[in-house]
N, C-alpha and C positions, 0 to 999 in steps of 0.2 A: 355446392359444391366439393369446386375447385379451391375457394378462398380458404376455407375450413383446413385441407391439406396444407397449405402455404402453411398456414399458422404454425398444424403440428409440427410440420417438417423443423421452420426455419425460429421460433421461439427456443426451443435448447439450446441451440447452437448461438443464440442472440445473448442468451443468459449466463452459456461457458466463456461464452468473449467479453463480461464485463465483468464477471466473477477474476479469470484471468489477468484482465489489466490494475482491476484494483489489485492483488494480491500481489502484484511488481510492484504496485506503486506503496504499499506497503514495505517490504523487502527493502523499498531502496530509499525508508525510512528511515530504518530501523537502525538503535546508535550501537557502537560496541561498548561494553566495557571501557573499556580501555579512552573512548572517547568522550567517556559521561566522563570520567575521574579528574582528566586534562579539564575540561571545562568547570567543574566547578572547583580546581583546585587553582583554576586563572578569577575565579569572580572572589575566592580567598582574598586573594592577595589584592585582586582592586580593588575590592571595598572594607576588607578588614585592615590591612598593613598599610 
């Protein structure tokens, strides 16, 4: 009975922690529009001109 109680308490805590970590990683990898335009411009200069 005690083991079931621990699972009920800790499962939501761990799932929230994992979700928070995933969201932080996704936010960090998000690029702004300005950086995307700069990347495209650099690629055009490298391969077209």
